[in-house]
N, C-alpha and C positions, 0 to 999 in steps of 0.2 A: 646755374653760372653765380657766383659768388664775387662780389666788388672786392668785398676784402683779400679774400686771393687772390682776385686778380692783380690788385694792387699789389700782395705782396710779394705773389714774380717776377712782375715790375723791378720793383724795388730792388730786386735780389740781381738780378740783372744787372743794371742800372750801376751797384756797388762793386758786381763785378768788371766790368767795361771799364770805369771810373780809373780802375788799378793797371789796368791793359794798356799801356802809355802808346804801345804797337797800334794797337788798334785805333787808338784816338787819332794816334796821326793818319792815318790811311782815311778813318771816314772824315777828317777836317781838314786836311792836309795834303792828301791827293788831292781828290777835284777845285781845290784854289788852287795848286799849283796849275794842273793844266787850262785852266782859263786863264793863268796868269801867263803864262807859255803862248797859250795861243795870241793871247794881246801882244807878247812880244813876235812872232810869228807875221802877223798880218799890220803891224802899225806902218807898215812904209805903203799899205794899199788903203787909201780913205774910204772907210763904209764898211771896209770888209769884218772887220772885226765887229763892228754893232749889227752886219748881217746874217754871222755866225757863231755869236757869241749868246746872244739870248735862245733862241732854240739848244743850242749843245747847254747852258744851264743849267738845267734838266736833266738832259742825256747824263753826263757824268755821274750825280747825285745815282742815278736810277741803279747806273753799275756800280758802284761803289758800296752801296746799300745792297744790293742782292747776291755781292761776294762775301760784306759781314754777316748777314744776317742767316744766308743758309749754311757757312763755313760755323760759325758761332753754335747756331741752335744743334745743328748736327754732331757739331763735337760732345755736347752734352748728353744726345742721343748716345752714342758709343762709349761714352763714359758710365753709362746707365742711370746719368741722376736723373734724367722723365721715369725712367722705369721705376725708381726709387719714390720719384715726386706720386706716379701713378698712385703706387703702392697705399699709399695716402689719402684722407680723404678730400680729395681734390680731384676735378673733374675734367675733361680735355679742353674745355671751352676756359676756363679756366688757367689752365696751363695757354692752350693759342693766344688768349686774349690777353695775357700778361708778357707774351712774348712780341705779341704785334704793337703792343702802347708801347713796352721799352726802346724797339726797335724804331717804331715810328716817331718816340719824342726824337731819336738821333739822328733822323733825318731830316726833319723837321729845324733840329739846329742846324744840321748839317745846310739845309737847303738857302735858312737865314744868311750863315757866316758865308758863301760863298758868293751870295748873292749882294750884300754888301762889300764887300770885296771888286766885283765884280763893276756893281757902279757906280761903286768910291774910286778904289786906289786902281782899278786897270782901265776906269775912263770907258765901259761900256755905255753906250746914248742912244736912246731909240726913240722915235717921237710919238711913243706908247705913252701904256703906265708901267714902269719898274715894281710896282707891286704886282700887278695881274703877274707880269714874267714869272715873279718870285713866287707865289701862289701855284703856275705849276711849277717851278722845281720843288716845291713843296711836296703837292701831286706826285710829282714821277719819284722825289725820293721814297712816299709810301707807297706805291706802285715798286718800285724797288725791295722793298721789306716783303710785303705781302708775296711778292714772286718767290724770294729766297723760302720764306719760310714752310710753299708750298715746293719747292726745289730738296729744301733739306729735308720732309716728308716721303718724297719720292728715292732719297738718294742711298744707301747703305755705308759709303764710306765719305770722307771731306773731299778725296780727289773724283769721285761720284758726282759731287754736290756743283764742284768748282767744272768738271764737263759740262753741264747742265747749262752754264752760262753761254758759251758759243752757239746753245744750241734753240735759247729760249732768250735771246736777246739778239744773237749779230743780225741773225734773220728781219727783224724788225728798222735793225738801223738803216738795212737795206734796201727796203720798201716802207718806211715812212714818211719819202717825200724829203729828206733833209740832204740829199746829195742827189736825187733826179727829179722833180714834179711828176705828182702821182699821174695828173692828166697826160702826161707824154708817155706811162708804161704801158706794157702791150694789156688788153686786157685783164685779164688772165689773172695778173699782178697785182694791179689796182684792186679788180677785186679779192683777193688775200691781204693786201695791205688794210682793207675795211674789219680782217678779223685781231687785228694787232694793237694796242693799247699805247702801242709808240706813238702810232699814227695819229692817234683823238689827243697826244700831249705837245706835238708839234702845230698840228692845226692852234688850237688853243695858243703855243706859243706865236704863234705868226700874224693873229688875228692881237693880240696882246701889244704888238708890236708898235701896231699904225692905231691902235684906236685907248684911250683914255678911259672908259667907261666898261663896266660890265655888260656885251652884247650878245645875244642869245645864242650865237651861233658860240661862243667863248665859253658860256654856259656850259652849252650840250658838250663840248667835248672834253672838259674838263670834269664834267658829270661821269662823262662818258670812262674818263682813265679811272675815276674813282672805283666806278661799278665794279671796272675788270678786279682793282686791288681786292676788293671786297670777295669776287669772285674766285682769287686765287689762296685768299684767307681761308675759303670755303673747302677749297682740297687739301688743302694743310691740314683741314678738322677732320677733314671723311679720312683719312692717309693716317692721322697719330693713332701707332700702334704700341698698347701694352707694353711689348717687349722688342727689342732690338734684335733681328736675325741676321 
Protein backbone atom coordinates (compact mmCIF):
# COMPACT_ATOMS: atom_id res chain seq x y z
CA UNK A 1 0.00 0.00 0.00
CA UNK A 2 1.48 3.34 -1.13
CA UNK A 3 0.77 6.56 0.74
CA UNK A 4 1.29 8.54 -2.47
CA UNK A 5 -1.22 6.47 -4.46
CA UNK A 6 -3.72 6.54 -1.61
CA UNK A 7 -3.54 10.32 -1.31
CA UNK A 8 -3.76 10.69 -5.10
CA UNK A 9 -6.99 8.66 -5.08
CA UNK A 10 -8.33 10.76 -2.21
CA UNK A 11 -7.52 13.99 -4.03
CA UNK A 12 -9.21 12.81 -7.23
CA UNK A 13 -12.43 11.87 -5.43
CA UNK A 14 -12.57 15.13 -3.47
CA UNK A 15 -12.05 17.13 -6.65
CA UNK A 16 -14.90 15.28 -8.32
CA UNK A 17 -17.27 15.85 -5.41
CA UNK A 18 -16.27 19.52 -5.14
CA UNK A 19 -17.86 20.10 -8.54
CA UNK A 20 -20.96 18.03 -7.69
CA UNK A 21 -23.13 20.62 -5.95
CA UNK A 22 -26.06 18.27 -5.42
CA UNK A 23 -23.89 15.76 -3.58
CA UNK A 24 -22.40 18.53 -1.43
CA UNK A 25 -25.89 19.77 -0.62
CA UNK A 26 -26.93 16.24 0.32
CA UNK A 27 -23.89 15.75 2.55
CA UNK A 28 -23.99 19.06 4.40
CA UNK A 29 -27.51 20.36 3.87
CA UNK A 30 -29.76 17.36 4.48
CA UNK A 31 -28.65 16.35 8.01
CA UNK A 32 -28.54 20.02 9.06
CA UNK A 33 -32.05 20.49 7.71
CA UNK A 34 -33.30 17.40 9.52
CA UNK A 35 -31.87 18.60 12.84
CA UNK A 36 -33.48 21.99 12.25
CA UNK A 37 -36.85 20.41 11.54
CA UNK A 38 -36.52 18.28 14.66
CA UNK A 39 -35.82 21.39 16.72
CA UNK A 40 -38.91 23.12 15.31
CA UNK A 41 -41.14 20.11 15.88
CA UNK A 42 -40.08 19.74 19.51
CA UNK A 43 -39.74 23.42 20.39
CA UNK A 44 -43.00 23.45 22.41
CA UNK A 45 -41.95 20.40 24.45
CA UNK A 46 -39.40 21.45 27.08
CA UNK A 47 -36.33 19.23 27.05
CA UNK A 48 -37.54 17.03 24.18
CA UNK A 49 -35.06 18.32 21.60
CA UNK A 50 -32.19 17.98 24.06
CA UNK A 51 -33.19 14.36 24.74
CA UNK A 52 -33.65 13.34 21.10
CA UNK A 53 -31.28 15.72 19.35
CA UNK A 54 -27.99 14.47 20.79
CA UNK A 55 -28.45 10.78 19.83
CA UNK A 56 -29.84 11.68 16.40
CA UNK A 57 -26.92 14.02 15.81
CA UNK A 58 -24.91 10.96 14.81
CA UNK A 59 -27.68 8.95 13.18
CA UNK A 60 -28.40 11.45 10.39
CA UNK A 61 -24.75 11.69 9.22
CA UNK A 62 -24.48 7.90 9.29
CA UNK A 63 -27.45 7.49 6.97
CA UNK A 64 -26.38 10.24 4.57
CA UNK A 65 -22.75 9.08 4.35
CA UNK A 66 -23.88 5.48 3.76
CA UNK A 67 -26.04 6.60 0.85
CA UNK A 68 -23.48 8.94 -0.72
CA UNK A 69 -20.54 6.58 -0.33
CA UNK A 70 -22.29 3.46 -1.61
CA UNK A 71 -23.79 5.12 -4.68
CA UNK A 72 -20.72 7.19 -5.60
CA UNK A 73 -18.36 4.23 -5.27
CA UNK A 74 -20.60 1.85 -7.18
CA UNK A 75 -20.99 4.43 -9.94
CA UNK A 76 -17.24 4.26 -10.49
CA UNK A 77 -17.43 0.48 -10.51
CA UNK A 78 -20.16 0.34 -13.13
CA UNK A 79 -18.57 3.07 -15.28
CA UNK A 80 -15.35 1.08 -15.48
CA UNK A 81 -13.25 3.62 -13.60
CA UNK A 82 -12.19 1.13 -10.94
CA UNK A 83 -11.29 -1.51 -13.54
CA UNK A 84 -9.06 0.97 -15.40
CA UNK A 85 -7.41 2.03 -12.15
CA UNK A 86 -6.80 -1.55 -11.05
CA UNK A 87 -5.16 -2.24 -14.43
CA UNK A 88 -2.53 0.34 -13.43
CA UNK A 89 0.22 -0.15 -10.81
CA UNK A 90 -2.15 0.52 -7.93
CA UNK A 91 -3.26 -1.98 -5.32
CA UNK A 92 -6.65 -2.66 -3.84
CA UNK A 93 -5.45 -1.25 -0.54
CA UNK A 94 -4.49 2.03 -2.22
CA UNK A 95 -7.91 2.36 -3.82
CA UNK A 96 -9.86 1.36 -0.76
CA UNK A 97 -7.74 3.59 1.45
CA UNK A 98 -8.21 6.52 -0.92
CA UNK A 99 -11.96 6.11 -1.04
CA UNK A 100 -12.18 5.61 2.71
CA UNK A 101 -10.04 8.66 3.45
CA UNK A 102 -11.91 10.91 1.01
CA UNK A 103 -15.37 10.05 2.26
CA UNK A 104 -14.20 9.98 5.86
CA UNK A 105 -12.95 13.55 5.51
CA UNK A 106 -16.30 14.55 4.05
CA UNK A 107 -18.12 12.70 6.84
CA UNK A 108 -16.01 14.38 9.50
CA UNK A 109 -16.65 17.81 8.01
CA UNK A 110 -20.36 16.99 7.81
CA UNK A 111 -20.51 15.96 11.47
CA UNK A 112 -18.71 19.15 12.51
CA UNK A 113 -21.11 21.35 10.51
CA UNK A 114 -24.22 19.60 11.84
CA UNK A 115 -22.90 19.77 15.41
CA UNK A 116 -22.14 23.49 15.14
CA UNK A 117 -25.63 24.23 13.84
CA UNK A 118 -27.28 21.98 16.41
CA UNK A 119 -25.51 23.35 19.48
CA UNK A 120 -25.48 26.89 18.12
CA UNK A 121 -28.39 27.98 15.96
CA UNK A 122 -30.82 25.22 16.93
CA UNK A 123 -30.18 25.55 20.66
CA UNK A 124 -29.29 21.97 21.56
CA UNK A 125 -28.33 22.06 25.25
CA UNK A 126 -27.08 19.14 27.33
CA UNK A 127 -25.52 18.87 30.81
CA UNK A 128 -22.65 16.84 29.37
CA UNK A 129 -20.03 17.64 26.75
CA UNK A 130 -21.00 18.89 23.26
CA UNK A 131 -17.49 17.96 22.11
CA UNK A 132 -17.93 14.32 23.14
CA UNK A 133 -21.32 14.19 21.42
CA UNK A 134 -19.70 15.68 18.33
CA UNK A 135 -17.03 12.96 18.41
CA UNK A 136 -19.80 10.35 18.36
CA UNK A 137 -21.26 12.08 15.30
CA UNK A 138 -17.86 11.95 13.62
CA UNK A 139 -17.50 8.24 14.44
CA UNK A 140 -20.99 7.60 13.05
CA UNK A 141 -20.11 9.43 9.84
CA UNK A 142 -17.00 7.25 9.51
CA UNK A 143 -19.14 4.18 10.18
CA UNK A 144 -21.61 5.22 7.50
CA UNK A 145 -18.71 5.66 5.07
CA UNK A 146 -17.32 2.21 5.86
CA UNK A 147 -20.71 0.51 5.60
CA UNK A 148 -21.35 2.33 2.32
CA UNK A 149 -18.05 1.07 0.89
CA UNK A 150 -18.91 -2.45 2.00
CA UNK A 151 -22.38 -2.18 0.44
CA UNK A 152 -20.92 -0.96 -2.85
CA UNK A 153 -18.59 -3.96 -2.87
CA UNK A 154 -21.50 -6.37 -2.52
CA UNK A 155 -23.90 -4.66 -4.95
CA UNK A 156 -23.85 -4.76 -8.74
CA UNK A 157 -26.02 -1.73 -9.50
CA UNK A 158 -26.71 1.60 -7.82
CA UNK A 159 -30.26 0.46 -7.14
CA UNK A 160 -28.97 -2.60 -5.30
CA UNK A 161 -26.72 -0.36 -3.21
CA UNK A 162 -29.70 1.77 -2.22
CA UNK A 163 -31.67 -1.37 -1.43
CA UNK A 164 -28.99 -2.36 1.08
CA UNK A 165 -29.59 0.76 3.14
CA UNK A 166 -32.83 -0.44 4.79
CA UNK A 167 -31.31 -3.91 5.19
CA UNK A 168 -28.17 -2.68 6.93
CA UNK A 169 -29.46 0.38 8.79
CA UNK A 170 -33.17 0.06 9.63
CA UNK A 171 -32.84 -2.96 11.99
CA UNK A 172 -30.12 -1.03 13.81
CA UNK A 173 -32.38 2.00 14.20
CA UNK A 174 -35.08 -0.15 15.76
CA UNK A 175 -32.87 -2.23 18.06
CA UNK A 176 -30.20 0.28 19.12
CA UNK A 177 -32.20 1.58 22.09
CA UNK A 178 -33.13 4.91 20.53
CA UNK A 179 -36.87 4.16 20.39
CA UNK A 180 -37.27 1.60 23.19
CA UNK A 181 -34.70 1.00 25.98
CA UNK A 182 -32.84 -2.18 25.17
CA UNK A 183 -33.36 -3.66 28.64
CA UNK A 184 -37.11 -3.53 27.97
CA UNK A 185 -36.83 -5.61 24.79
CA UNK A 186 -37.29 -9.38 24.60
CA UNK A 187 -34.00 -11.13 25.49
CA UNK A 188 -33.43 -12.30 21.91
CA UNK A 189 -33.73 -8.78 20.51
CA UNK A 190 -31.53 -7.38 23.25
CA UNK A 191 -28.89 -9.97 22.38
CA UNK A 192 -29.13 -9.13 18.68
CA UNK A 193 -28.70 -5.44 19.46
CA UNK A 194 -25.19 -6.16 20.79
CA UNK A 195 -24.20 -7.22 17.26
CA UNK A 196 -25.15 -3.86 15.76
CA UNK A 197 -22.73 -0.91 15.72
CA UNK A 198 -25.43 1.73 16.17
CA UNK A 199 -26.12 0.29 19.63
CA UNK A 200 -22.66 1.35 20.77
CA UNK A 201 -23.08 4.74 19.14
CA UNK A 202 -26.26 5.43 21.07
CA UNK A 203 -24.62 4.18 24.27
CA UNK A 204 -21.71 6.59 23.76
CA UNK A 205 -24.03 9.50 22.93
CA UNK A 206 -26.16 8.92 26.02
CA UNK A 207 -23.01 8.77 28.14
CA UNK A 208 -21.74 12.03 26.65
CA UNK A 209 -25.06 13.73 27.36
CA UNK A 210 -24.58 13.43 31.11
CA UNK A 211 -20.76 13.52 31.45
CA UNK A 212 -18.28 16.26 30.65
CA UNK A 213 -15.27 13.95 30.71
CA UNK A 214 -14.33 10.77 28.86
CA UNK A 215 -15.47 7.80 30.91
CA UNK A 216 -14.42 4.19 30.42
CA UNK A 217 -17.94 3.34 29.24
CA UNK A 218 -17.87 6.15 26.65
CA UNK A 219 -14.43 5.16 25.37
CA UNK A 220 -15.37 1.48 25.11
CA UNK A 221 -18.51 2.19 23.09
CA UNK A 222 -16.82 4.74 20.83
CA UNK A 223 -14.02 2.25 20.24
CA UNK A 224 -16.58 -0.41 19.32
CA UNK A 225 -18.08 1.90 16.68
CA UNK A 226 -14.65 2.46 15.14
CA UNK A 227 -13.92 -1.28 15.29
CA UNK A 228 -17.11 -2.00 13.33
CA UNK A 229 -16.05 0.63 10.79
CA UNK A 230 -12.66 -1.06 10.31
CA UNK A 231 -14.37 -4.43 9.92
CA UNK A 232 -16.67 -3.00 7.24
CA UNK A 233 -13.65 -1.60 5.39
CA UNK A 234 -12.03 -5.03 5.52
CA UNK A 235 -15.15 -6.53 3.93
CA UNK A 236 -14.98 -3.88 1.20
CA UNK A 237 -11.35 -4.71 0.54
CA UNK A 238 -11.89 -8.46 0.36
CA UNK A 239 -14.75 -8.09 -2.13
CA UNK A 240 -13.10 -5.47 -4.34
CA UNK A 241 -13.01 -7.02 -7.81
CA UNK A 242 -10.86 -6.18 -10.79
CA UNK A 243 -13.85 -6.77 -13.03
CA UNK A 244 -17.46 -5.67 -12.59
CA UNK A 245 -19.87 -8.36 -13.77
